[in-house]
PyMOL Python script that loads the backbone (N, CA, C, O; Angstrom):
from pymol import cmd

cmd.read_pdbstr("""\
ATOM      1  N   MET A   1       0.899  -1.188  -0.233  1.00  0.00           N
ATOM      2  CA  MET A   1      -0.209  -0.057  -0.008  1.00  0.00           C
ATOM      3  C   MET A   1       1.053   1.304   0.045  1.00  0.00           C
ATOM      4  O   MET A   1       2.061   1.380   0.749  1.00  0.00           O
ATOM      5  N   ARG A   2       0.543   2.216  -0.933  1.00  0.00           N
ATOM      6  CA  ARG A   2       1.375   3.485  -1.143  1.00  0.00           C
ATOM      7  C   ARG A   2       1.057   4.518   0.016  1.00  0.00           C
ATOM      8  O   ARG A   2      -0.107   4.914   0.079  1.00  0.00           O
ATOM      9  N   ALA A   3       1.888   4.950   0.853  1.00  0.00           N
ATOM     10  CA  ALA A   3       1.610   6.186   1.593  1.00  0.00           C
ATOM     11  C   ALA A   3       0.556   7.221   1.183  1.00  0.00           C
ATOM     12  O   ALA A   3       0.628   7.460  -0.023  1.00  0.00           O
ATOM     13  N   PRO A   4      -0.207   7.769   1.695  1.00  0.00           N
ATOM     14  CA  PRO A   4      -1.247   8.879   1.006  1.00  0.00           C
ATOM     15  C   PRO A   4      -0.138  10.193   1.356  1.00  0.00           C
ATOM     16  O   PRO A   4       0.670  10.406   2.260  1.00  0.00           O
ATOM     17  N   ASP A   5      -0.573  10.925   0.128  1.00  0.00           N
ATOM     18  CA  ASP A   5       0.265  12.295   0.004  1.00  0.00           C
ATOM     19  C   ASP A   5      -0.513  13.394   0.793  1.00  0.00           C
ATOM     20  O   ASP A   5      -1.644  13.734   0.443  1.00  0.00           O
ATOM     21  N   PHE A   6      -0.034  13.802   1.599  1.00  0.00           N
ATOM     22  CA  PHE A   6      -0.550  14.971   2.307  1.00  0.00           C
ATOM     23  C   PHE A   6      -0.116  16.285   2.003  1.00  0.00           C
ATOM     24  O   PHE A   6      -0.659  17.314   2.405  1.00  0.00           O
ATOM     25  N   SER A   7       1.051  16.197   1.157  1.00  0.00           N
ATOM     26  CA  SER A   7       1.811  17.561   0.785  1.00  0.00           C
ATOM     27  C   SER A   7       0.943  18.914   0.336  1.00  0.00           C
ATOM     28  O   SER A   7       1.289  20.069   0.586  1.00  0.00           O
ATOM     29  N   GLN A   8      -0.276  18.509  -0.393  1.00  0.00           N
ATOM     30  CA  GLN A   8      -1.151  19.479  -0.882  1.00  0.00           C
ATOM     31  C   GLN A   8      -2.562  19.590  -0.030  1.00  0.00           C
ATOM     32  O   GLN A   8      -3.528  20.197  -0.492  1.00  0.00           O
ATOM     33  N   ALA A   9      -2.586  18.941   1.264  1.00  0.00           N
ATOM     34  CA  ALA A   9      -3.784  18.752   1.755  1.00  0.00           C
ATOM     35  C   ALA A   9      -4.121  20.172   2.552  1.00  0.00           C
ATOM     36  O   ALA A   9      -3.254  20.983   2.879  1.00  0.00           O
ATOM     37  N   HIS A  10      -5.385  20.301   2.775  1.00  0.00           N
ATOM     38  CA  HIS A  10      -5.961  21.424   3.297  1.00  0.00           C
ATOM     39  C   HIS A  10      -6.170  20.964   5.048  1.00  0.00           C
ATOM     40  O   HIS A  10      -6.867  20.001   5.368  1.00  0.00           O
ATOM     41  N   TRP A  11      -5.603  21.637   5.830  1.00  0.00           N
ATOM     42  CA  TRP A  11      -5.581  21.186   7.025  1.00  0.00           C
ATOM     43  C   TRP A  11      -6.684  22.126   7.717  1.00  0.00           C
ATOM     44  O   TRP A  11      -6.789  23.310   7.396  1.00  0.00           O
ATOM     45  N   ARG A  12      -7.577  21.463   8.780  1.00  0.00           N
ATOM     46  CA  ARG A  12      -8.666  22.253   9.525  1.00  0.00           C
ATOM     47  C   ARG A  12      -8.474  21.721  10.838  1.00  0.00           C
ATOM     48  O   ARG A  12      -8.215  20.553  11.129  1.00  0.00           O
ATOM     49  N   LYS A  13      -8.664  22.925  11.773  1.00  0.00           N
ATOM     50  CA  LYS A  13      -8.757  22.421  13.002  1.00  0.00           C
ATOM     51  C   LYS A  13     -10.225  22.796  13.436  1.00  0.00           C
ATOM     52  O   LYS A  13     -10.989  23.597  12.896  1.00  0.00           O
ATOM     53  N   SER A  14     -10.432  21.982  14.594  1.00  0.00           N
ATOM     54  CA  SER A  14     -11.801  21.982  15.179  1.00  0.00           C
ATOM     55  C   SER A  14     -12.133  23.322  15.698  1.00  0.00           C
ATOM     56  O   SER A  14     -11.279  24.047  16.208  1.00  0.00           O
ATOM     57  N   SER A  15     -13.524  23.692  15.554  1.00  0.00           N
ATOM     58  CA  SER A  15     -14.029  25.154  16.007  1.00  0.00           C
ATOM     59  C   SER A  15     -14.227  25.053  17.253  1.00  0.00           C
ATOM     60  O   SER A  15     -14.693  26.024  17.848  1.00  0.00           O
ATOM     61  N   ARG A  16     -13.948  23.961  17.886  1.00  0.00           N
ATOM     62  CA  ARG A  16     -13.983  23.771  19.546  1.00  0.00           C
ATOM     63  C   ARG A  16     -12.748  23.995  20.029  1.00  0.00           C
ATOM     64  O   ARG A  16     -12.673  23.950  21.257  1.00  0.00           O
ATOM     65  N   SER A  17     -11.565  24.267  19.327  1.00  0.00           N
ATOM     66  CA  SER A  17     -10.018  24.365  19.622  1.00  0.00           C
ATOM     67  C   SER A  17      -9.929  25.618  20.374  1.00  0.00           C
ATOM     68  O   SER A  17      -9.085  25.678  21.269  1.00  0.00           O
ATOM     69  N   GLY A  18     -10.739  26.705  20.119  1.00  0.00           N
ATOM     70  CA  GLY A  18     -10.358  27.973  20.610  1.00  0.00           C
ATOM     71  C   GLY A  18      -9.148  28.489  20.045  1.00  0.00           C
ATOM     72  O   GLY A  18      -8.466  27.875  19.224  1.00  0.00           O
ATOM     73  N   GLY A  19      -8.863  29.758  20.551  1.00  0.00           N
ATOM     74  CA  GLY A  19      -7.503  30.482  20.079  1.00  0.00           C
ATOM     75  C   GLY A  19      -6.329  30.562  21.188  1.00  0.00           C
ATOM     76  O   GLY A  19      -5.492  31.465  21.183  1.00  0.00           O
ATOM     77  N   THR A  20      -6.360  29.518  22.138  1.00  0.00           N
ATOM     78  CA  THR A  20      -5.216  29.717  23.187  1.00  0.00           C
ATOM     79  C   THR A  20      -4.271  28.902  23.053  1.00  0.00           C
ATOM     80  O   THR A  20      -3.339  28.798  23.851  1.00  0.00           O
ATOM     81  N   GLY A  21      -4.431  28.180  21.931  1.00  0.00           N
ATOM     82  CA  GLY A  21      -3.238  27.361  21.544  1.00  0.00           C
ATOM     83  C   GLY A  21      -2.873  26.056  22.201  1.00  0.00           C
ATOM     84  O   GLY A  21      -1.744  25.567  22.145  1.00  0.00           O
ATOM     85  N   GLY A  22      -4.116  25.413  22.958  1.00  0.00           N
ATOM     86  CA  GLY A  22      -4.073  24.371  23.846  1.00  0.00           C
ATOM     87  C   GLY A  22      -3.612  23.244  23.059  1.00  0.00           C
ATOM     88  O   GLY A  22      -2.792  23.332  22.146  1.00  0.00           O
ATOM     89  N   ALA A  23      -4.209  22.119  23.477  1.00  0.00           N
ATOM     90  CA  ALA A  23      -3.836  20.786  22.922  1.00  0.00           C
ATOM     91  C   ALA A  23      -4.948  20.364  21.691  1.00  0.00           C
ATOM     92  O   ALA A  23      -5.957  19.703  21.932  1.00  0.00           O
ATOM     93  N   CYS A  24      -4.647  20.778  20.562  1.00  0.00           N
ATOM     94  CA  CYS A  24      -5.379  20.692  19.183  1.00  0.00           C
ATOM     95  C   CYS A  24      -4.768  19.854  18.313  1.00  0.00           C
ATOM     96  O   CYS A  24      -3.576  19.548  18.313  1.00  0.00           O
ATOM     97  N   VAL A  25      -5.790  19.415  17.418  1.00  0.00           N
ATOM     98  CA  VAL A  25      -5.218  18.553  16.341  1.00  0.00           C
ATOM     99  C   VAL A  25      -5.758  19.108  15.049  1.00  0.00           C
ATOM    100  O   VAL A  25      -6.691  19.910  15.051  1.00  0.00           O
ATOM    101  N   GLU A  26      -5.166  18.678  13.925  1.00  0.00           N
ATOM    102  CA  GLU A  26      -5.824  19.339  12.685  1.00  0.00           C
ATOM    103  C   GLU A  26      -6.001  18.097  12.063  1.00  0.00           C
ATOM    104  O   GLU A  26      -5.267  17.155  12.359  1.00  0.00           O
ATOM    105  N   VAL A  27      -7.132  17.964  11.014  1.00  0.00           N
ATOM    106  CA  VAL A  27      -7.454  16.864   9.910  1.00  0.00           C
ATOM    107  C   VAL A  27      -7.532  17.488   8.525  1.00  0.00           C
ATOM    108  O   VAL A  27      -7.958  18.573   8.130  1.00  0.00           O
ATOM    109  N   ALA A  28      -6.954  16.395   7.892  1.00  0.00           N
ATOM    110  CA  ALA A  28      -6.897  16.690   6.300  1.00  0.00           C
ATOM    111  C   ALA A  28      -7.442  15.552   5.797  1.00  0.00           C
ATOM    112  O   ALA A  28      -7.246  14.450   6.309  1.00  0.00           O
ATOM    113  N   LEU A  29      -8.395  15.810   4.423  1.00  0.00           N
ATOM    114  CA  LEU A  29      -8.787  14.527   3.783  1.00  0.00           C
ATOM    115  C   LEU A  29      -8.184  14.377   2.553  1.00  0.00           C
ATOM    116  O   LEU A  29      -8.333  15.370   1.842  1.00  0.00           O
ATOM    117  N   VAL A  30      -7.481  13.373   2.000  1.00  0.00           N
ATOM    118  CA  VAL A  30      -7.069  13.261   0.775  1.00  0.00           C
ATOM    119  C   VAL A  30      -7.403  11.941   0.238  1.00  0.00           C
ATOM    120  O   VAL A  30      -7.784  11.017   0.956  1.00  0.00           O
ATOM    121  N   VAL A  31      -7.244  11.853  -1.150  1.00  0.00           N
ATOM    122  CA  VAL A  31      -7.427  10.349  -1.808  1.00  0.00           C
ATOM    123  C   VAL A  31      -7.202   8.959  -0.717  1.00  0.00           C
ATOM    124  O   VAL A  31      -6.093   8.662  -0.272  1.00  0.00           O
ATOM    125  N   ASN A  32      -8.250   8.329  -0.454  1.00  0.00           N
ATOM    126  CA  ASN A  32      -8.037   7.056   0.206  1.00  0.00           C
ATOM    127  C   ASN A  32      -7.406   7.326   1.540  1.00  0.00           C
ATOM    128  O   ASN A  32      -6.569   6.500   1.904  1.00  0.00           O
ATOM    129  N   ALA A  33      -7.700   8.484   2.447  1.00  0.00           N
ATOM    130  CA  ALA A  33      -6.884   8.693   3.667  1.00  0.00           C
ATOM    131  C   ALA A  33      -7.474   9.802   4.382  1.00  0.00           C
ATOM    132  O   ALA A  33      -8.117  10.632   3.740  1.00  0.00           O
ATOM    133  N   THR A  34      -7.327   9.927   5.713  1.00  0.00           N
ATOM    134  CA  THR A  34      -7.779  11.134   6.560  1.00  0.00           C
ATOM    135  C   THR A  34      -6.503  11.396   7.224  1.00  0.00           C
ATOM    136  O   THR A  34      -5.968  10.368   7.638  1.00  0.00           O
ATOM    137  N   GLY A  35      -5.894  12.428   7.434  1.00  0.00           N
ATOM    138  CA  GLY A  35      -4.596  12.576   8.290  1.00  0.00           C
ATOM    139  C   GLY A  35      -4.832  13.295   9.371  1.00  0.00           C
ATOM    140  O   GLY A  35      -5.677  14.177   9.216  1.00  0.00           O
ATOM    141  N   VAL A  36      -4.280  13.183  10.587  1.00  0.00           N
ATOM    142  CA  VAL A  36      -4.310  14.022  11.701  1.00  0.00           C
ATOM    143  C   VAL A  36      -3.020  14.206  12.350  1.00  0.00           C
ATOM    144  O   VAL A  36      -2.241  13.297  12.639  1.00  0.00           O
ATOM    145  N   ARG A  37      -2.855  15.436  12.555  1.00  0.00           N
ATOM    146  CA  ARG A  37      -1.684  15.882  13.080  1.00  0.00           C
ATOM    147  C   ARG A  37      -1.933  16.948  14.213  1.00  0.00           C
ATOM    148  O   ARG A  37      -3.047  17.381  14.507  1.00  0.00           O
ATOM    149  N   ASP A  38      -0.598  17.359  14.883  1.00  0.00           N
ATOM    150  CA  ASP A  38      -0.717  18.339  16.010  1.00  0.00           C
ATOM    151  C   ASP A  38      -0.739  19.778  15.604  1.00  0.00           C
ATOM    152  O   ASP A  38       0.129  20.139  14.809  1.00  0.00           O
ATOM    153  N   SER A  39      -1.514  20.553  15.991  1.00  0.00           N
ATOM    154  CA  SER A  39      -1.595  21.826  15.524  1.00  0.00           C
ATOM    155  C   SER A  39      -0.748  22.770  15.707  1.00  0.00           C
ATOM    156  O   SER A  39      -0.673  23.796  15.030  1.00  0.00           O
ATOM    157  N   LYS A  40       0.142  22.379  16.914  1.00  0.00           N
ATOM    158  CA  LYS A  40       0.932  23.287  17.452  1.00  0.00           C
ATOM    159  C   LYS A  40       2.482  23.225  16.765  1.00  0.00           C
ATOM    160  O   LYS A  40       3.334  24.113  16.755  1.00  0.00           O
ATOM    161  N   LEU A  41       2.549  21.700  16.130  1.00  0.00           N
ATOM    162  CA  LEU A  41       3.622  21.494  15.051  1.00  0.00           C
ATOM    163  C   LEU A  41       3.557  21.956  13.702  1.00  0.00           C
ATOM    164  O   LEU A  41       4.580  22.276  13.096  1.00  0.00           O
ATOM    165  N   GLY A  42       2.312  22.017  13.147  1.00  0.00           N
ATOM    166  CA  GLY A  42       2.141  22.558  11.919  1.00  0.00           C
ATOM    167  C   GLY A  42       2.765  21.411  10.994  1.00  0.00           C
ATOM    168  O   GLY A  42       2.706  20.191  11.148  1.00  0.00           O
ATOM    169  N   ASP A  43       3.425  22.218   9.912  1.00  0.00           N
ATOM    170  CA  ASP A  43       3.848  21.278   8.960  1.00  0.00           C
ATOM    171  C   ASP A  43       5.062  20.133   9.603  1.00  0.00           C
ATOM    172  O   ASP A  43       5.395  19.141   8.957  1.00  0.00           O
ATOM    173  N   ALA A  44       5.558  20.418  10.780  1.00  0.00           N
ATOM    174  CA  ALA A  44       6.707  19.637  11.238  1.00  0.00           C
ATOM    175  C   ALA A  44       5.963  18.382  12.113  1.00  0.00           C
ATOM    176  O   ALA A  44       6.634  17.443  12.542  1.00  0.00           O
ATOM    177  N   SER A  45       4.765  18.462  12.285  1.00  0.00           N
ATOM    178  CA  SER A  45       4.016  17.177  12.872  1.00  0.00           C
ATOM    179  C   SER A  45       4.148  16.100  12.117  1.00  0.00           C
ATOM    180  O   SER A  45       4.088  16.173  10.889  1.00  0.00           O
ATOM    181  N   PRO A  46       4.356  14.903  12.807  1.00  0.00           N
ATOM    182  CA  PRO A  46       4.108  13.775  12.200  1.00  0.00           C
ATOM    183  C   PRO A  46       2.685  13.419  11.736  1.00  0.00           C
ATOM    184  O   PRO A  46       1.851  13.583  12.626  1.00  0.00           O
ATOM    185  N   ILE A  47       2.169  12.945  10.488  1.00  0.00           N
ATOM    186  CA  ILE A  47       1.013  12.895  10.234  1.00  0.00           C
ATOM    187  C   ILE A  47       0.559  11.175  10.658  1.00  0.00           C
ATOM    188  O   ILE A  47       1.220  10.167  10.410  1.00  0.00           O
ATOM    189  N   LEU A  48      -0.662  11.255  11.304  1.00  0.00           N
ATOM    190  CA  LEU A  48      -1.107   9.756  11.497  1.00  0.00           C
ATOM    191  C   LEU A  48      -2.334   9.651  10.638  1.00  0.00           C
ATOM    192  O   LEU A  48      -3.400  10.239  10.815  1.00  0.00           O
ATOM    193  N   PRO A  49      -2.002   8.768   9.630  1.00  0.00           N
ATOM    194  CA  PRO A  49      -3.081   8.459   8.408  1.00  0.00           C
ATOM    195  C   PRO A  49      -4.043   7.297   9.094  1.00  0.00           C
ATOM    196  O   PRO A  49      -3.718   6.321   9.770  1.00  0.00           O
ATOM    197  N   PHE A  50      -5.216   7.715   8.715  1.00  0.00           N
ATOM    198  CA  PHE A  50      -6.678   6.783   8.802  1.00  0.00           C
ATOM    199  C   PHE A  50      -7.128   6.224   7.352  1.00  0.00           C
ATOM    200  O   PHE A  50      -7.382   7.019   6.448  1.00  0.00           O
ATOM    201  N   ALA A  51      -7.218   4.805   7.163  1.00  0.00           N
ATOM    202  CA  ALA A  51      -8.179   4.590   6.123  1.00  0.00           C
ATOM    203  C   ALA A  51      -9.422   4.960   6.282  1.00  0.00           C
ATOM    204  O   ALA A  51      -9.886   5.147   7.407  1.00  0.00           O
ATOM    205  N   PRO A  52     -10.259   5.145   4.963  1.00  0.00           N
ATOM    206  CA  PRO A  52     -11.686   5.620   5.174  1.00  0.00           C
ATOM    207  C   PRO A  52     -12.533   4.871   5.980  1.00  0.00           C
ATOM    208  O   PRO A  52     -13.373   5.452   6.667  1.00  0.00           O
ATOM    209  N   GLY A  53     -12.407   3.392   5.996  1.00  0.00           N
ATOM    210  CA  GLY A  53     -13.192   2.613   7.336  1.00  0.00           C
ATOM    211  C   GLY A  53     -12.697   2.886   8.697  1.00  0.00           C
ATOM    212  O   GLY A  53     -13.428   3.073   9.669  1.00  0.00           O
ATOM    213  N   ALA A  54     -11.506   2.897   8.705  1.00  0.00           N
ATOM    214  CA  ALA A  54     -11.180   3.135  10.338  1.00  0.00           C
ATOM    215  C   ALA A  54     -11.543   4.617  10.794  1.00  0.00           C
ATOM    216  O   ALA A  54     -11.971   4.836  11.927  1.00  0.00           O
ATOM    217  N   TRP A  55     -11.371   5.507   9.960  1.00  0.00           N
ATOM    218  CA  TRP A  55     -11.845   7.241  10.169  1.00  0.00           C
ATOM    219  C   TRP A  55     -13.286   6.972  10.511  1.00  0.00           C
ATOM    220  O   TRP A  55     -13.591   7.145  11.691  1.00  0.00           O
ATOM    221  N   SER A  56     -14.196   6.589   9.699  1.00  0.00           N
ATOM    222  CA  SER A  56     -15.537   6.365   9.939  1.00  0.00           C
ATOM    223  C   SER A  56     -15.959   5.759  11.007  1.00  0.00           C
ATOM    224  O   SER A  56     -16.933   6.236  11.589  1.00  0.00           O
ATOM    225  N   ALA A  57     -15.354   4.631  11.486  1.00  0.00           N
ATOM    226  CA  ALA A  57     -15.640   3.771  12.807  1.00  0.00           C
ATOM    227  C   ALA A  57     -14.964   4.621  13.965  1.00  0.00           C
ATOM    228  O   ALA A  57     -15.412   4.472  15.102  1.00  0.00           O
ATOM    229  N   PHE A  58     -13.965   5.459  13.758  1.00  0.00           N
ATOM    230  CA  PHE A  58     -13.700   6.414  14.826  1.00  0.00           C
ATOM    231  C   PHE A  58     -14.874   7.631  15.129  1.00  0.00           C
ATOM    232  O   PHE A  58     -15.422   7.799  16.218  1.00  0.00           O
ATOM    233  N   LEU A  59     -15.094   8.359  14.005  1.00  0.00           N
ATOM    234  CA  LEU A  59     -16.235   9.130  14.196  1.00  0.00           C
ATOM    235  C   LEU A  59     -17.490   8.878  14.746  1.00  0.00           C
ATOM    236  O   LEU A  59     -18.215   9.706  15.297  1.00  0.00           O
ATOM    237  N   THR A  60     -17.763   7.402  14.526  1.00  0.00           N
ATOM    238  CA  THR A  60     -19.081   7.101  14.888  1.00  0.00           C
ATOM    239  C   THR A  60     -19.030   6.830  16.443  1.00  0.00           C
ATOM    240  O   THR A  60     -19.902   7.201  17.229  1.00  0.00           O
ATOM    241  N   ALA A  61     -17.835   6.099  16.793  1.00  0.00           N
ATOM    242  CA  ALA A  61     -17.443   5.880  18.282  1.00  0.00           C
ATOM    243  C   ALA A  61     -17.404   7.379  19.001  1.00  0.00           C
ATOM    244  O   ALA A  61     -18.019   7.633  20.036  1.00  0.00           O
ATOM    245  N   VAL A  62     -16.741   8.139  18.418  1.00  0.00           N
ATOM    246  CA  VAL A  62     -17.068   9.525  19.342  1.00  0.00           C
ATOM    247  C   VAL A  62     -18.378  10.057  19.383  1.00  0.00           C
ATOM    248  O   VAL A  62     -18.801  10.634  20.385  1.00  0.00           O
ATOM    249  N   LYS A  63     -19.136   9.876  18.217  1.00  0.00           N
ATOM    250  CA  LYS A  63     -20.259  10.655  18.197  1.00  0.00           C
ATOM    251  C   LYS A  63     -21.577   9.699  19.061  1.00  0.00           C
ATOM    252  O   LYS A  63     -22.631  10.257  19.364  1.00  0.00           O
ATOM    253  N   THR A  64     -21.359   8.445  19.332  1.00  0.00           N
ATOM    254  CA  THR A  64     -22.225   7.831  20.052  1.00  0.00           C
ATOM    255  C   THR A  64     -21.782   7.606  21.608  1.00  0.00           C
ATOM    256  O   THR A  64     -22.408   6.888  22.387  1.00  0.00           O
ATOM    257  N   GLY A  65     -20.517   8.390  21.954  1.00  0.00           N
ATOM    258  CA  GLY A  65     -20.121   8.254  23.228  1.00  0.00           C
ATOM    259  C   GLY A  65     -19.240   6.998  23.787  1.00  0.00           C
ATOM    260  O   GLY A  65     -18.878   6.739  24.934  1.00  0.00           O
ATOM    261  N   GLU A  66     -19.024   6.293  22.514  1.00  0.00           N
ATOM    262  CA  GLU A  66     -18.271   5.125  22.942  1.00  0.00           C
ATOM    263  C   GLU A  66     -16.980   4.925  23.776  1.00  0.00           C
ATOM    264  O   GLU A  66     -16.527   3.974  24.413  1.00  0.00           O
ATOM    265  N   LEU A  67     -16.515   6.334  23.498  1.00  0.00           N
ATOM    266  CA  LEU A  67     -15.104   6.725  23.819  1.00  0.00           C
ATOM    267  C   LEU A  67     -15.089   7.560  25.049  1.00  0.00           C
ATOM    268  O   LEU A  67     -13.965   7.878  25.440  1.00  0.00           O
ATOM    269  N   ASP A  68     -16.174   8.009  25.785  1.00  0.00           N
ATOM    270  CA  ASP A  68     -16.246   8.677  26.858  1.00  0.00           C
ATOM    271  C   ASP A  68     -15.718   7.965  28.009  1.00  0.00           C
ATOM    272  O   ASP A  68     -16.324   6.966  28.398  1.00  0.00           O
ATOM    273  N   GLY A  69     -14.892   8.269  28.473  1.00  0.00           N
ATOM    274  CA  GLY A  69     -14.088   8.097  29.759  1.00  0.00           C
ATOM    275  C   GLY A  69     -15.256   7.730  31.279  1.00  0.00           C
ATOM    276  O   GLY A  69     -14.776   7.563  32.401  1.00  0.00           O
TER     277      GLY A  69
END
""", "prot")
cmd.dss("prot")
cmd.show_as("cartoon", "prot")
cmd.util.cbc("prot")
cmd.orient("prot")
C-alpha cells in the first residue's frame, strides 16, 4: 500500500479548539485517507493516516459516546 500524499492537503482545526493554543489537532482529507496532526507543530508534525473505514468507525464511536471515559 502506498503512503497517502498530504503535501497539498488543506488542514482544518476544530472550531472547539479556541484560540488559546491548547492541545489541538488538525485533520485533512486526501484520496483514500484522513490525516491527523498536532496543530502546534503544523507542517513539522508527524501525520497519523487513517484508512476511510477506520476514520468512519472512529467518528461513529465519538458521536455515540463509546469513547467517553
